[in-house]
C-alpha positions, 0 to 999 in steps of 0.5 A, a space after each residue: 348614618 347607614 354606614 355606622 349602623 352598619 358597622 356597629 352591626 358588624 362589630 356586635 355580630 362578629 363579623 367584619 366588611 368585606 370593603 376598604 374604608 376610606 383612608 385605610 391602605 393597610 387594608 389594602 397596601 398593593 393598590 395604595 402602592 399602585 395608586 400612589 405611583 400612577 398619581 405620582 408619576 403620571 397623573 400629577 405631572 400631566 394635563 390631558 387635552 383629551 381623552 384620546 391623549 389621557 389613553 395614550 399616555 396611560 398605555 404607555 406608562 401601563 407598558 412601562 410599569 409592566 414590561 421595564 420596571 422590576 417590582 420588589 414584591 416579584 424578586 425583582 423581576 417585572 410582572 411580564 417576566 414573573 408572568 412568563 415564569 409562571 406560564 413556564 411552571 404551569 406547562 412543566 407541572 402539567 407535563 410532569 403529571 400528564 401520562 404519556 401514552 406510546 402507541 406501538 405496532 406489532 407485527 
């Protein structure tokens, strides 16, 4: 009831909501894509016997996802490779804009 009233108020006030409505993957396709991948590749295929086992298996999956698997949104690079390239580009950009000061001594 409150959600409907808030939605109506936003519509009449010409504003929008700042949350993703349930069943609206078009509002945030990156999270939906990730959520479907972890669900399909890990969660539906495993029965965790303990919290420790779940943590270990999720961490293994996360490392594989970020270091071994290319992502189309990153130009078919892994997230780790993309992050390393971004860091190098930032360092190069900073080096190019930082003035060089040369100190010399005169006899």
